[in-house]
Backbone as CSV, one residue per row, in Angstrom:
resi,resn,N_x,N_y,N_z,CA_x,CA_y,CA_z,C_x,C_y,C_z
1,MET,90.665,204.924,-41.915,90.631,203.825,-40.951,91.769,203.981,-39.942
2,ASN,91.436,203.851,-38.676,92.423,203.979,-37.615,93.020,202.616,-37.309
3,PRO,94.300,202.389,-37.629,94.890,201.060,-37.408,94.897,200.649,-35.951
4,ASP,94.870,201.610,-35.026,94.886,201.277,-33.602,93.566,200.667,-33.141
5,ALA,92.546,200.745,-33.984,91.242,200.201,-33.607,91.106,198.714,-33.933
6,TYR,92.122,198.144,-34.560,92.017,196.764,-35.025,92.966,195.843,-34.266
7,ALA,92.885,194.555,-34.563,93.561,193.522,-33.777,95.083,193.622,-33.828
8,ARG,95.710,193.209,-32.716,97.148,193.045,-32.646,97.443,191.547,-32.571
9,TYR,98.464,191.117,-33.277,98.808,189.703,-33.326,100.224,189.501,-32.773
10,PRO,100.337,189.025,-31.542,101.666,188.822,-30.961,102.562,187.913,-31.796
11,SER,101.968,186.952,-32.501,102.775,186.016,-33.288,103.443,186.672,-34.487
12,LEU,103.013,187.882,-34.855,103.621,188.568,-35.992,104.801,189.454,-35.584
13,ARG,104.957,189.718,-34.293,106.081,190.547,-33.861,107.394,189.830,-34.168
14,ASP,108.292,190.522,-34.812,109.607,190.009,-35.224,109.524,188.976,-36.341
15,GLN,108.325,188.691,-36.833,108.185,187.774,-37.962,108.797,188.399,-39.214
16,VAL,109.471,187.595,-40.021,110.037,188.093,-41.274,108.998,187.923,-42.380
17,VAL,108.660,189.038,-43.019,107.578,189.066,-44.007,108.122,189.621,-45.315
18,LEU,107.779,188.974,-46.424,108.120,189.478,-47.754,106.834,189.735,-48.515
19,VAL,106.701,190.956,-49.042,105.514,191.357,-49.809,105.958,191.723,-51.216
20,THR,105.376,191.090,-52.227,105.678,191.468,-53.606,104.705,192.548,-54.056
21,GLY,105.208,193.479,-54.886,104.360,194.581,-55.319,103.911,195.451,-54.173
22,GLY,104.823,195.730,-53.248,104.439,196.427,-52.031,104.624,197.925,-52.031
23,SER,104.987,198.504,-53.168,105.293,199.931,-53.168,104.098,200.823,-53.512
24,SER,102.940,200.231,-53.798,101.757,201.040,-54.107,100.495,200.213,-53.901
25,GLY,99.362,200.890,-53.921,98.066,200.209,-53.879,97.871,199.330,-52.664
26,ILE,97.232,198.191,-52.883,96.959,197.244,-51.802,98.253,196.806,-51.137
27,GLY,99.281,196.588,-51.944,100.556,196.132,-51.398,101.135,197.088,-50.383
28,ALA,101.011,198.389,-50.635,101.521,199.381,-49.694,100.795,199.285,-48.361
29,ASP,99.485,199.079,-48.399,98.725,198.931,-47.162,99.122,197.661,-46.424
30,ILE,99.429,196.607,-47.149,99.846,195.358,-46.518,101.198,195.533,-45.834
31,VAL,102.134,196.174,-46.519,103.443,196.438,-45.918,103.290,197.227,-44.625
32,ALA,102.515,198.301,-44.679,102.327,199.149,-43.507,101.673,198.383,-42.358
33,ALA,100.707,197.550,-42.677,99.995,196.799,-41.633,100.927,195.837,-40.911
34,PHE,101.766,195.128,-41.649,102.702,194.200,-41.012,103.752,194.963,-40.201
35,ALA,104.217,196.090,-40.720,105.208,196.880,-39.993,104.643,197.355,-38.656
36,ARG,103.370,197.752,-38.652,102.748,198.214,-37.398,102.609,197.086,-36.380
37,GLN,102.601,195.846,-36.868,102.529,194.696,-35.963,103.890,194.352,-35.361
38,GLY,104.925,195.060,-35.785,106.267,194.771,-35.292,107.010,193.731,-36.091
39,ALA,106.490,193.413,-37.277,107.181,192.460,-38.148,108.362,193.125,-38.836
40,ARG,109.279,192.298,-39.312,110.414,192.764,-40.106,110.036,192.541,-41.566
41,VAL,109.719,193.615,-42.243,109.093,193.524,-43.559,110.043,193.963,-44.662
42,ALA,110.182,193.113,-45.656,110.840,193.484,-46.911,109.767,193.511,-47.982
43,PHE,109.868,194.468,-48.899,108.891,194.506,-49.981,109.582,194.816,-51.298
44,VAL,109.048,194.217,-52.350,109.656,194.285,-53.676,108.768,195.098,-54.602
45,GLY,109.386,195.947,-55.399,108.660,196.744,-56.375,109.640,197.413,-57.315
46,ARG,109.117,198.302,-58.157,109.969,198.946,-59.156,110.223,200.418,-58.879
47,SER,109.377,201.066,-58.096,109.482,202.505,-57.909,110.063,202.849,-56.545
48,ALA,111.275,203.361,-56.521,111.899,203.773,-55.265,111.155,204.955,-54.650
49,ALA,110.636,205.852,-55.496,109.911,207.009,-54.994,108.635,206.578,-54.268
50,SER,107.895,205.667,-54.868,106.681,205.162,-54.220,107.021,204.397,-52.948
51,ALA,108.124,203.640,-53.002,108.536,202.868,-51.832,108.874,203.777,-50.661
52,ALA,109.496,204.915,-50.949,109.849,205.859,-49.891,108.596,206.364,-49.176
53,LYS,107.518,206.562,-49.911,106.262,207.002,-49.305,105.696,205.926,-48.377
54,VAL,105.855,204.665,-48.780,105.371,203.562,-47.940,106.125,203.552,-46.616
55,VAL,107.440,203.650,-46.686,108.254,203.641,-45.470,107.895,204.840,-44.587
56,ALA,107.703,205.992,-45.207,107.366,207.202,-44.452,105.990,207.114,-43.796
57,SER,105.121,206.245,-44.305,103.758,206.136,-43.776,103.700,205.411,-42.436
58,VAL,104.798,204.773,-42.043,104.815,204.023,-40.775,105.995,204.476,-39.911
59,PRO,106.029,205.752,-39.529,107.125,206.231,-38.683,107.061,205.596,-37.304
60,GLY,108.216,205.389,-36.715,108.250,204.892,-35.350,108.075,203.397,-35.203
61,THR,108.008,202.659,-36.311,107.907,201.202,-36.192,109.233,200.635,-35.705
62,ALA,109.159,199.475,-35.060,110.358,198.872,-34.481,111.448,198.674,-35.527
63,VAL,111.042,198.192,-36.696,111.982,197.984,-37.804,111.355,198.590,-39.055
64,PRO,111.954,199.627,-39.635,111.377,200.215,-40.852,111.326,199.182,-41.981
65,PRO,110.266,199.199,-42.790,110.206,198.291,-43.945,111.410,198.507,-44.866
66,HIS,111.865,197.414,-45.450,113.049,197.449,-46.322,112.621,197.231,-47.763
67,PHE,112.908,198.206,-48.616,112.530,198.132,-50.026,113.633,197.465,-50.843
68,ILE,113.210,196.564,-51.750,114.117,195.916,-52.687,113.612,196.206,-54.089
69,ALA,114.382,196.927,-54.870,113.984,197.253,-56.238,114.226,196.053,-57.147
70,ALA,113.194,195.629,-57.827,113.327,194.484,-58.733,112.141,194.436,-59.678
71,ASP,112.380,193.915,-60.866,111.327,193.616,-61.823,110.812,192.224,-61.498
72,LEU,109.593,192.133,-61.014,109.068,190.850,-60.558,108.833,189.859,-61.682
73,ALA,108.865,190.333,-62.912,108.778,189.407,-64.038,110.105,188.704,-64.296
74,ASP,111.167,189.163,-63.645,112.506,188.591,-63.774,112.714,187.609,-62.625
75,VAL,112.680,186.322,-62.919,112.739,185.305,-61.868,114.050,185.383,-61.092
76,GLU,115.153,185.638,-61.767,116.425,185.725,-61.063,116.444,186.913,-60.105
77,ALA,115.848,188.026,-60.520,115.766,189.185,-59.632,114.873,188.877,-58.427
78,LEU,113.828,188.126,-58.659,112.929,187.723,-57.576,113.656,186.824,-56.586
79,ARG,114.409,185.873,-57.113,115.186,184.996,-56.229,116.215,185.788,-55.429
80,ALA,116.823,186.756,-56.065,117.801,187.593,-55.373,117.145,188.393,-54.254
81,ALA,115.907,188.857,-54.482,115.175,189.599,-53.455,114.893,188.714,-52.239
82,VAL,114.546,187.466,-52.485,114.324,186.523,-51.383,115.614,186.317,-50.607
83,ALA,116.721,186.118,-51.324,118.008,185.921,-50.667,118.411,187.149,-49.849
84,GLU,118.153,188.340,-50.383,118.473,189.571,-49.654,117.642,189.694,-48.380
85,THR,116.379,189.308,-48.469,115.511,189.355,-47.284,116.028,188.437,-46.197
86,VAL,116.408,187.218,-46.565,116.926,186.254,-45.589,118.224,186.764,-44.975
87,ALA,119.106,187.313,-45.824,120.389,187.812,-45.325,120.197,188.982,-44.361
88,ARG,119.205,189.810,-44.606,118.992,191.013,-43.785,118.228,190.718,-42.503
89,PHE,117.181,189.889,-42.612,116.266,189.718,-41.488,116.243,188.306,-40.897
90,GLY,116.652,187.299,-41.658,116.540,185.922,-41.207,115.526,185.151,-42.044
91,GLU,115.251,183.934,-41.634,114.362,183.065,-42.398,112.966,183.678,-42.511
92,ILE,112.363,183.507,-43.680,111.074,184.134,-43.987,109.921,183.296,-43.450
93,GLY,109.043,183.952,-42.695,107.880,183.267,-42.145,106.595,183.531,-42.902
94,VAL,106.556,184.651,-43.646,105.333,185.029,-44.357,105.686,185.561,-45.733
95,LEU,104.998,185.069,-46.747,105.076,185.611,-48.103,103.687,186.070,-48.506
96,VAL,103.576,187.332,-48.916,102.322,187.836,-49.480,102.562,188.114,-50.953
97,ASN,101.986,187.278,-51.796,102.113,187.412,-53.252,101.052,188.390,-53.743
98,ASN,101.418,189.656,-53.768,100.462,190.705,-54.103,100.646,191.278,-55.503
99,ALA,101.842,191.186,-56.075,102.156,191.855,-57.346,101.147,191.499,-58.436
100,ALA,100.694,192.524,-59.171,99.735,192.300,-60.253,99.680,193.536,-61.146
101,ASN,99.162,193.342,-62.337,98.922,194.448,-63.258,97.638,194.155,-64.009
102,ASP,96.626,195.001,-63.780,95.303,194.753,-64.359,95.013,195.666,-65.551
103,ASP,96.026,195.970,-66.342,95.805,196.762,-67.549,94.697,196.147,-68.400
104,ARG,93.844,196.993,-68.914,92.750,196.512,-69.766,93.264,196.195,-71.168
105,HIS,92.601,195.229,-71.817,93.001,194.860,-73.170,91.827,194.217,-73.903
106,ASP,91.838,194.384,-75.197,90.847,193.760,-76.069,91.318,192.347,-76.389
107,PHE,90.500,191.358,-76.059,90.881,189.961,-76.240,91.369,189.678,-77.663
108,LEU,90.714,190.218,-78.653,91.069,189.922,-80.048,92.377,190.566,-80.463
109,ASP,92.866,191.498,-79.683,94.132,192.153,-79.999,95.324,191.581,-79.249
110,VAL,95.102,190.659,-78.331,96.194,190.138,-77.503,97.149,189.302,-78.345
111,THR,98.422,189.630,-78.271,99.466,188.868,-78.963,100.091,187.875,-77.993
112,PRO,100.770,186.857,-78.495,101.468,185.935,-77.585,102.455,186.664,-76.677
113,GLU,103.109,187.684,-77.204,104.080,188.424,-76.404,103.393,189.161,-75.250
114,TYR,102.263,189.803,-75.549,101.532,190.523,-74.503,100.993,189.543,-73.466
115,PHE,100.469,188.416,-73.932,99.960,187.403,-73.019,101.060,186.933,-72.069
116,ASP,102.238,186.661,-72.606,103.353,186.218,-71.768,103.735,187.277,-70.739
117,GLN,103.655,188.547,-71.113,103.945,189.634,-70.168,102.941,189.641,-69.022
118,ARG,101.660,189.446,-69.350,100.630,189.427,-68.301,100.844,188.242,-67.358
119,VAL,101.148,187.082,-67.929,101.379,185.894,-67.107,102.603,186.090,-66.216
120,ALA,103.627,186.733,-66.752,104.874,186.905,-66.001,104.663,187.663,-64.707
121,ILE,103.825,188.684,-64.725,103.622,189.483,-63.514,102.455,188.978,-62.676
122,ASN,101.411,188.443,-63.302,100.187,188.090,-62.576,100.124,186.644,-62.094
123,LEU,101.010,185.783,-62.560,100.988,184.381,-62.150,102.386,183.820,-61.927
124,LYS,103.258,184.008,-62.909,104.610,183.454,-62.806,105.344,183.988,-61.583
125,ALA,105.183,185.279,-61.298,105.850,185.868,-60.130,105.381,185.208,-58.839
126,HIS,104.086,184.896,-58.736,103.564,184.214,-57.556,104.201,182.834,-57.422
127,PHE,104.234,182.114,-58.523,104.740,180.746,-58.534,106.193,180.706,-58.065
128,PHE,107.027,181.562,-58.674,108.455,181.480,-58.380,108.840,182.186,-57.088
129,ALA,108.042,183.132,-56.629,108.285,183.693,-55.295,108.062,182.613,-54.241
130,ALA,106.985,181.865,-54.391,106.720,180.762,-53.453,107.837,179.725,-53.522
131,GLN,108.253,179.387,-54.724,109.331,178.400,-54.874,110.605,178.856,-54.170
132,ALA,110.909,180.149,-54.278,112.128,180.677,-53.668,112.032,180.772,-52.146
133,VAL,110.834,180.989,-51.631,110.647,181.203,-50.200,110.489,179.900,-49.422
134,ILE,109.910,178.887,-50.016,109.587,177.656,-49.283,110.805,177.013,-48.605
135,PRO,111.974,176.954,-49.224,113.125,176.394,-48.485,113.422,177.146,-47.188
136,SER,113.274,178.475,-47.194,113.476,179.259,-45.981,112.426,178.908,-44.941
137,MET,111.170,178.773,-45.361,110.107,178.405,-44.431,110.339,177.010,-43.857
138,ARG,110.834,176.097,-44.680,111.149,174.759,-44.182,112.224,174.820,-43.100
139,ARG,113.240,175.639,-43.323,114.336,175.723,-42.353,113.866,176.254,-41.007
140,ARG,112.867,177.148,-41.030,112.373,177.718,-39.769,111.239,176.894,-39.165
141,GLY,110.782,175.854,-39.882,109.756,174.976,-39.336,108.330,175.327,-39.687
142,GLY,108.140,176.141,-40.731,106.790,176.459,-41.176,106.655,177.902,-41.609
143,GLY,105.474,178.246,-42.076,105.240,179.606,-42.538,103.856,179.733,-43.147
144,ALA,103.587,180.904,-43.707,102.287,181.174,-44.322,102.493,181.922,-45.629
145,ILE,101.823,181.453,-46.663,101.821,182.121,-47.962,100.405,182.610,-48.232
146,VAL,100.291,183.877,-48.585,99.000,184.457,-48.948,99.080,184.916,-50.397
147,ASN,98.317,184.264,-51.265,98.264,184.619,-52.683,97.050,185.501,-52.938
148,LEU,97.271,186.651,-53.553,96.133,187.520,-53.840,95.479,187.157,-55.163
149,GLY,94.180,186.922,-55.109,93.402,186.637,-56.309,92.655,187.882,-56.760
150,SER,91.488,187.682,-57.355,90.649,188.787,-57.813,89.255,188.258,-58.090
151,THR,88.238,189.071,-57.796,86.874,188.676,-58.130,86.540,188.942,-59.596
152,SER,87.495,189.491,-60.353,87.215,189.867,-61.745,86.666,188.700,-62.556
153,TRP,87.276,187.520,-62.392,86.816,186.379,-63.180,85.523,185.800,-62.630
154,LYS,85.298,185.930,-61.332,84.043,185.449,-60.756,82.859,186.276,-61.251
155,ASN,83.103,187.570,-61.415,82.044,188.478,-61.858,81.968,188.619,-63.378
156,LYS,82.764,187.843,-64.085,82.752,187.831,-65.558,82.984,189.225,-66.138
157,VAL,83.995,189.906,-65.591,84.307,191.251,-66.050,85.050,191.178,-67.382
158,ALA,84.575,191.925,-68.368,85.215,191.936,-69.680,86.361,192.938,-69.699
159,GLY,87.257,192.768,-70.682,88.277,193.771,-70.919,89.646,193.468,-70.370
160,TYR,89.784,192.333,-69.692,91.143,191.929,-69.275,91.201,190.416,-69.053
161,ALA,90.973,189.706,-70.147,90.900,188.248,-70.089,92.209,187.611,-69.638
162,ALA,93.345,188.176,-70.053,94.634,187.597,-69.656,94.823,187.724,-68.140
163,TYR,94.471,188.880,-67.617,94.558,189.106,-66.170,93.617,188.151,-65.426
164,ALA,92.380,188.062,-65.876,91.403,187.200,-65.206,91.825,185.740,-65.253
165,THR,92.416,185.326,-66.368,92.903,183.951,-66.484,93.955,183.661,-65.424
166,CYS,94.891,184.590,-65.255,95.942,184.406,-64.256,95.367,184.380,-62.845
167,LYS,94.438,185.278,-62.569,93.888,185.360,-61.223,93.053,184.135,-60.874
168,SER,92.366,183.574,-61.851,91.624,182.342,-61.563,92.576,181.189,-61.273
169,ALA,93.751,181.216,-61.884,94.743,180.161,-61.661,95.345,180.216,-60.263
170,THR,95.226,181.355,-59.601,95.772,181.483,-58.248,95.172,180.458,-57.304
171,THR,93.892,180.158,-57.487,93.234,179.173,-56.627,93.884,177.808,-56.781
172,GLY,94.202,177.424,-58.001,94.866,176.149,-58.228,96.248,176.099,-57.615
173,LEU,96.988,177.190,-57.749,98.320,177.258,-57.147,98.229,177.123,-55.633
174,THR,97.307,177.849,-55.034,97.141,177.793,-53.580,96.848,176.384,-53.100
175,ARG,95.903,175.741,-53.719,95.486,174.430,-53.237,96.560,173.368,-53.456
176,SER,97.282,173.486,-54.551,98.366,172.539,-54.819,99.491,172.689,-53.793
177,LEU,99.902,173.931,-53.536,100.987,174.149,-52.585,100.569,173.784,-51.164
178,ALA,99.309,174.047,-50.824,98.833,173.707,-49.480,98.961,172.215,-49.214
179,ARG,98.627,171.403,-50.196,98.750,169.952,-50.042,100.204,169.510,-50.024
180,GLU,101.009,170.071,-50.940,102.387,169.594,-51.092,103.273,169.957,-49.901
181,PHE,103.010,171.113,-49.280,103.919,171.579,-48.236,103.265,171.730,-46.864
182,GLY,102.034,171.239,-46.738,101.379,171.284,-45.430,102.140,170.490,-44.383
183,GLY,102.750,169.391,-44.791,103.525,168.579,-43.853,104.726,169.302,-43.287
184,ASP,105.149,170.368,-43.967,106.264,171.185,-43.474,105.780,172.334,-42.592
185,GLY,104.484,172.348,-42.297,103.942,173.427,-41.482,103.721,174.714,-42.251
186,ILE,103.643,174.602,-43.575,103.434,175.781,-44.421,101.971,175.839,-44.834
187,ARG,101.317,176.929,-44.478,99.917,177.141,-44.832,99.848,178.052,-46.049
188,VAL,98.902,177.777,-46.952,98.767,178.570,-48.177,97.288,178.874,-48.402
189,ASN,96.962,180.156,-48.520,95.579,180.568,-48.740,95.508,181.654,-49.799
190,THR,94.333,181.790,-50.385,94.074,182.850,-51.357,93.226,183.935,-50.708
191,LEU,93.642,185.174,-50.884,92.887,186.338,-50.430,92.408,187.054,-51.692
192,THR,91.104,187.108,-51.868,90.531,187.596,-53.120,89.800,188.918,-52.922
193,PRO,90.421,190.021,-53.350,89.754,191.322,-53.213,88.729,191.557,-54.320
194,GLY,87.734,192.354,-53.988,86.817,192.873,-54.991,87.381,194.170,-55.551
195,TRP,86.518,195.144,-55.744,86.958,196.421,-56.310,87.453,197.301,-55.162
196,ILE,88.760,197.446,-55.075,89.386,198.174,-53.984,89.707,199.592,-54.440
197,MET,89.406,200.551,-53.595,89.545,201.955,-53.983,90.980,202.461,-53.811
198,THR,91.880,201.880,-54.616,93.266,202.343,-54.640,93.367,203.581,-55.537
199,GLU,94.480,204.261,-55.443,94.702,205.437,-56.283,94.623,205.072,-57.765
200,ARG,95.179,203.920,-58.113,95.161,203.481,-59.517,93.735,203.285,-60.018
201,GLN,92.913,202.626,-59.219,91.527,202.383,-59.631,90.754,203.694,-59.745
202,LEU,90.931,204.566,-58.774,90.210,205.839,-58.790,90.629,206.714,-59.960
203,ASP,91.907,206.667,-60.304,92.406,207.499,-61.396,91.998,206.975,-62.769
204,ASN,91.861,205.653,-62.891,91.699,205.057,-64.217,90.314,204.492,-64.519
205,TRP,89.630,203.925,-63.521,88.451,203.137,-63.870,87.193,203.386,-63.044
206,VAL,87.314,204.006,-61.906,86.112,204.262,-61.110,85.441,205.530,-61.635
207,ASP,84.321,205.344,-62.326,83.550,206.468,-62.864,82.129,206.387,-62.311
208,ALA,81.237,207.182,-62.842,79.865,207.203,-62.336,79.195,205.836,-62.482
209,ALA,79.463,205.175,-63.613,78.883,203.843,-63.815,79.446,202.845,-62.801
210,GLY,80.731,202.957,-62.521,81.338,202.075,-61.537,80.785,202.304,-60.145
211,GLU,80.579,203.560,-59.802,79.986,203.875,-58.500,78.587,203.265,-58.387
212,ARG,77.806,203.362,-59.456,76.457,202.773,-59.436,76.536,201.257,-59.291
213,ALA,77.500,200.643,-59.992,77.648,199.187,-59.917,77.967,198.746,-58.484
214,MET,78.844,199.493,-57.814,79.161,199.139,-56.431,77.947,199.326,-55.533
215,ASP,77.225,200.409,-55.716,76.028,200.646,-54.904,74.999,199.537,-55.098
216,GLU,74.882,199.056,-56.326,73.880,198.038,-56.639,74.305,196.638,-56.194
217,ASN,75.602,196.347,-56.231,76.061,194.974,-56.015,76.644,194.707,-54.634
218,HIS,77.156,195.720,-53.973,77.636,195.519,-52.607,76.455,195.249,-51.680
219,CYS,76.605,194.271,-50.806,75.595,194.056,-49.771,75.777,195.032,-48.623
220,LEU,76.994,195.524,-48.467,77.314,196.457,-47.394,77.487,197.858,-47.968
221,PRO,77.110,198.876,-47.233,77.320,200.249,-47.711,78.803,200.619,-47.636
222,GLY,79.171,201.628,-48.399,80.548,202.109,-48.346,81.415,201.479,-49.423
223,ARG,82.719,201.744,-49.315,83.699,201.275,-50.291,84.781,200.460,-49.591
224,ILE,85.438,199.601,-50.354,86.476,198.731,-49.807,87.836,199.377,-50.058
225,HIS,88.681,199.358,-49.040,89.991,199.982,-49.140,91.101,198.954,-48.906
226,GLY,92.302,199.344,-49.275,93.433,198.429,-49.139,93.639,197.964,-47.713
227,ALA,93.341,198.813,-46.747,93.493,198.427,-45.346,92.573,197.263,-44.978
228,ASP,91.419,197.165,-45.620,90.523,196.036,-45.365,91.169,194.723,-45.798
229,VAL,91.850,194.772,-46.924,92.550,193.593,-47.422,93.730,193.266,-46.511
230,ALA,94.463,194.294,-46.109,95.626,194.094,-45.241,95.227,193.450,-43.916
231,ASN,94.082,193.853,-43.361,93.650,193.283,-42.082,93.445,191.776,-42.181
232,LEU,92.917,191.308,-43.296,92.734,189.866,-43.455,94.073,189.172,-43.723
233,ALA,94.968,189.827,-44.443,96.295,189.253,-44.667,97.004,189.019,-43.330
234,LEU,96.852,189.953,-42.392,97.448,189.786,-41.073,96.926,188.524,-40.395
235,PHE,95.610,188.344,-40.416,95.020,187.168,-39.778,95.524,185.870,-40.409
236,LEU,95.576,185.843,-41.740,95.998,184.624,-42.429,97.472,184.315,-42.207
237,ALA,98.251,185.323,-41.844,99.676,185.114,-41.569,99.947,184.775,-40.109
238,ALA,99.023,185.151,-39.227,99.239,184.995,-37.790,98.935,183.574,-37.325
239,ALA,99.415,183.276,-36.118,99.170,181.955,-35.535,97.693,181.716,-35.259
240,ASP,96.905,182.780,-35.186,95.460,182.637,-34.963,94.795,181.786,-36.024
241,SER,95.374,181.718,-37.225,94.791,180.924,-38.316,95.597,179.656,-38.560
242,ARG,96.185,179.091,-37.524,97.160,178.006,-37.654,96.616,176.745,-38.340
243,MET,95.308,176.531,-38.316,94.736,175.340,-38.950,93.923,175.683,-40.193
244,ILE,94.192,176.831,-40.780,93.498,177.246,-42.001,94.474,177.191,-43.163
245,THR,94.156,176.385,-44.156,94.990,176.315,-45.360,94.150,175.830,-46.528
246,ALA,94.621,176.109,-47.738,93.965,175.694,-48.991,92.616,176.374,-49.197
247,GLN,92.389,177.516,-48.539,91.094,178.171,-48.611,91.182,179.499,-49.362
248,GLU,90.003,179.999,-49.756,89.894,181.303,-50.396,89.012,182.212,-49.545
249,PHE,89.467,183.445,-49.342,88.732,184.423,-48.554,88.477,185.654,-49.414
250,VAL,87.197,185.967,-49.613,86.799,187.041,-50.520,86.431,188.294,-49.731
251,ILE,86.986,189.425,-50.147,86.612,190.726,-49.571,86.026,191.564,-50.682
252,ASP,84.708,191.540,-50.821,84.066,192.299,-51.907,82.728,192.892,-51.490
253,ALA,82.513,193.010,-50.187,81.264,193.566,-49.654,80.040,192.775,-50.100
254,GLY,80.260,191.501,-50.476,79.146,190.633,-50.837,78.754,190.626,-52.298
255,TRP,79.616,191.191,-53.172,79.266,191.302,-54.596,79.140,189.935,-55.262
256,THR,80.073,189.032,-55.005,80.041,187.737,-55.708,78.999,186.806,-55.095
C-alpha cells in the first residue's frame, strides 16, 4: 500500500500521539502512519530491536517516532511512559490503546495466574493508559482515545477465551469513558480489526484452512493489513471526526 495515495489530515500535524504496543504488528503500522502525518509520536513496547525497525520505516519524517521501553502490564511503568511523552513532546492529544497478546489457550487449563496475565496486557493496560493520559488531554482542552478491540468474540472463535473476554470489554470501557469525559472534549472510540495479516499471524496461525475461511467469509476480495487499520485510526484521531464518540468501527472485510 502506498501511503501517499491516502488522506492527509492537517489537524494531526504536530499532534502529540502515544501508541501502546507500537513496536510490531498493527501498532507499528499505526506509529508509522501518524509519523507520516507530521505528528510527534511516542510508542511503548518491549523490544528495542523491533522498535528500531519501526523508526527506520519512516525516514525523513519531521519528528522521528520516540520509543519508550516498558512492560505494559506494569502500571507504574505505563504511567512513567505517559509522563516521559509529555515531558518530551508536550500535552498528549491522541492515545491509541493497541497493546495486546492473543496467545491461544485451552479454557479448561487456564489458571487464575494466567488469566490475570491476559487481563493485564489486554484490558488493564488500556484502562490505566487512558487514566494516565486524560489529565494531559484535559489540560490541552480535549483529545481522542482509540481503543483497539477484536472481532474474535463476535465470531465466536475458540481457543482464546481470556483474550476474547478482554476484547469484548473494550466496548464497555469506550462507552463509559466517552460519556464521562465528553464534556472535556475527549472523544473515545473502539477500532475493531478482523484477521489482520501481520507477521505474527502469518507465522503462527494463517494456514490453508484460515485462507479458506477468509475467502468464504470476507465480502471483499483480498486480505486486510495493518495499514488498513492505521488509516482508520488516523481518521478517528483527526478533527474530521470531531463529533464521533462512543462508537465501534469494524475492519474485517465484512466477516461479522
